[in-house]
N, C-alpha and C positions, 0 to 999 in steps of 0.2 A: 900841488895836486894832493887831494886827500888820500889817505890809505885806510885800509880796513883789514883786520885779521879776525877770522872766524875760528874758534877753537872749541872742540868738544873733549871733555875729560870724562873718563870712567875710572874709578879707583876706590880706594878705602880710606876712610878718615883715620888719621894718626892720633888724634886726641879729641875730646869733646869740644864742640864749638863754644866760643866766648861771645857773650853779648855785651855791647857798651853803647854809650850815647856820644855822639859827636855833634856838638851844636844842638840842634833840636831833631836830629835824625838818629834812628836806631840803626846799628849795624852789627851783623853776626860775622865773626871771622873764624875760619877753620883751615887746617892743612890736610891735604890728601895726597896720597902716594899713587903713583903709576909705575908698575914694574914691567919692564920688557926683557925678553929672553932671546939671545941669539947664540945658537950652538950651546956651549957650556957656560956662557957668561950671562949673569943676570944683573940688570941695572935698575936702580930705583930712582925716580925723579920725584921731588916734592913740589907741590904747588900751594901757594897761599891764596886762599879764596875769601871773598867778602860779599855779603848780601846786604844791601842798603834798602831802607824804607819801612813802611808800616807793618809788612808781613814778616820782617826779619825776626822779631821776638817769637812769633808763632812757629817758624820753621826751626829755630834753634833746638827745640826739644827733641827733634828727630835726628839732629846731627851728632851722633855719639861715636865714640872711638870704636873702630872696626867695621862700622856700617859701610856697605858699598853704595856709592853715590855716582850719579851722572849729572854733569854740569855743562 
């Protein structure tokens, strides 16, 4: 049986995105943090994200450290 996971992330970039080429594909990679708070405890979870394809290089210029992003 096939399975599917749908995930929406809203957070801030921890560093500038990095662009590289894998085979003949361009890929942009970045890390983003999501911080949740329960009572007095704050927890930060990091997600490693990647965007593949022709638009990747164009998107990379906007993915800079500290920017708020929605994926």
